[in-house]
Each structure stands twice: as structure tokens, then as C-alpha cells.
C-alpha positions as CSV (number, residue, x, y, z in Angstrom):
1,X,0.0,0.0,0.0
2,X,1.3,3.5,-0.9
3,X,1.9,5.7,2.2
4,X,0.4,8.6,0.3
5,X,-3.0,6.9,0.3
6,X,-2.9,6.7,4.1
7,X,-2.0,10.4,4.5
8,X,-4.8,12.8,5.4
9,X,-5.1,16.5,4.7
10,X,-3.1,17.5,7.8
11,X,0.0,15.5,6.7
12,X,-0.6,12.8,9.3
13,X,-0.6,9.1,8.8
14,X,-2.6,7.1,11.4
15,X,-2.6,10.1,13.6
16,X,1.1,10.6,13.4
17,X,2.3,14.0,12.1
18,X,5.1,13.1,9.7
19,X,6.4,16.6,9.5
20,X,6.8,16.7,13.3
21,X,8.5,13.3,13.3
22,X,11.0,14.4,10.6
23,X,11.6,17.7,12.5
24,X,12.2,15.9,15.8
25,X,14.5,13.4,14.1
26,X,16.5,16.1,12.4
27,X,16.9,18.0,15.7
28,X,18.0,14.9,17.5
29,X,20.7,14.1,14.8
30,X,21.8,17.7,14.9
31,X,22.3,17.6,18.6
32,X,24.1,14.3,18.4
33,X,26.5,15.7,15.8
34,X,27.1,18.9,17.9
35,X,27.8,16.9,21.0
36,X,30.1,14.5,19.1
37,X,32.0,17.5,17.7
38,X,32.4,19.2,21.1
39,X,33.4,16.0,22.9
40,X,35.9,15.0,20.2
41,X,37.5,18.4,20.1
42,X,37.7,18.5,23.9
43,X,39.4,15.1,24.0
44,X,41.9,16.2,21.4
45,X,42.5,19.5,23.1
46,X,43.1,17.8,26.5
47,X,45.4,15.2,24.9
48,X,47.4,17.9,23.2
49,X,47.8,19.9,26.4
50,X,49.0,16.9,28.2
51,X,51.3,15.7,25.4
52,X,51.3,12.4,23.7
53,X,53.9,10.8,26.0
54,X,53.4,8.9,29.2
55,X,52.0,12.1,30.7
56,X,48.8,11.6,28.6
57,X,45.7,12.2,30.7
58,X,44.2,9.1,32.2
59,X,41.2,11.1,33.2
60,X,39.4,14.1,31.8
61,X,37.5,15.6,34.6
62,X,36.0,12.6,36.5
63,X,35.8,10.4,33.4
64,X,38.4,7.9,32.3
65,X,39.8,9.1,28.9
66,X,39.3,5.6,27.5
67,X,35.6,5.7,28.2
68,X,35.2,9.1,26.5
69,X,37.1,7.8,23.4
70,X,34.8,4.8,23.3
71,X,31.8,7.1,23.6
72,X,33.1,9.3,20.7
73,X,33.7,6.2,18.6
74,X,30.1,4.9,19.3
75,X,28.7,8.3,18.4
76,X,30.7,8.3,15.1
77,X,29.4,4.9,14.2
78,X,25.8,6.0,14.9
79,X,26.3,9.2,12.8
80,X,27.7,7.1,9.9
81,X,24.7,4.6,10.2
82,X,22.3,7.5,10.1
83,X,24.0,9.0,7.1
84,X,23.9,5.7,5.4
85,X,20.1,5.4,6.2
86,X,19.5,8.8,4.6
87,X,21.6,8.0,1.6
88,X,20.1,4.6,1.0
89,X,16.4,4.6,2.1
90,X,14.7,1.2,2.2
91,X,12.6,0.2,-0.8
92,X,9.0,1.0,-0.5
């Protein structure tokens, strides 16, 4: 069944406002990217300040650096997956 057949005059499908869903999804991805960029830059800045030798920071604030690096890596994978989803939408 074609989704356009289910859409009513308000742009809703089954009571779900598609424009609102897209707007919320876009805002969430934008926030994820902003937080990823900030955290990544902060980790690099902190690493550069402490040098790349044995003096490298084990903690940044109260967080182990390794945990923050894993978080940034996970965020990057999620962003790549989202970009792939946008670039290659499922067949209707």
C-alpha cells in the first residue's frame, strides 16, 4: 500500500504527524553531531595539552579518557549509520 494513500489532509498518517517526526528526528541528529564534535574536540585539546607521551591524561575531569574515546567512537558509528540510512532509504 502506498503511504500517500494513508496520509490525510493534515500530513498525518494514522494520527502521526510526519512533519513533526521528521523535524524531531532532524533536531536529534543535529544535537548528536554537535555533542560529538564538542566532545571529540575537547578530548583532542586535552590530549594535546598533556602531550602524547606517558603524561597523557588518564582522566578528563572525572571520566576515564578511554571511556570518552569509546563514547566518541560509538557516536561516530551512529552518525555514519544515520548518514547511510539517509543516503540509501529502504525500498517502498
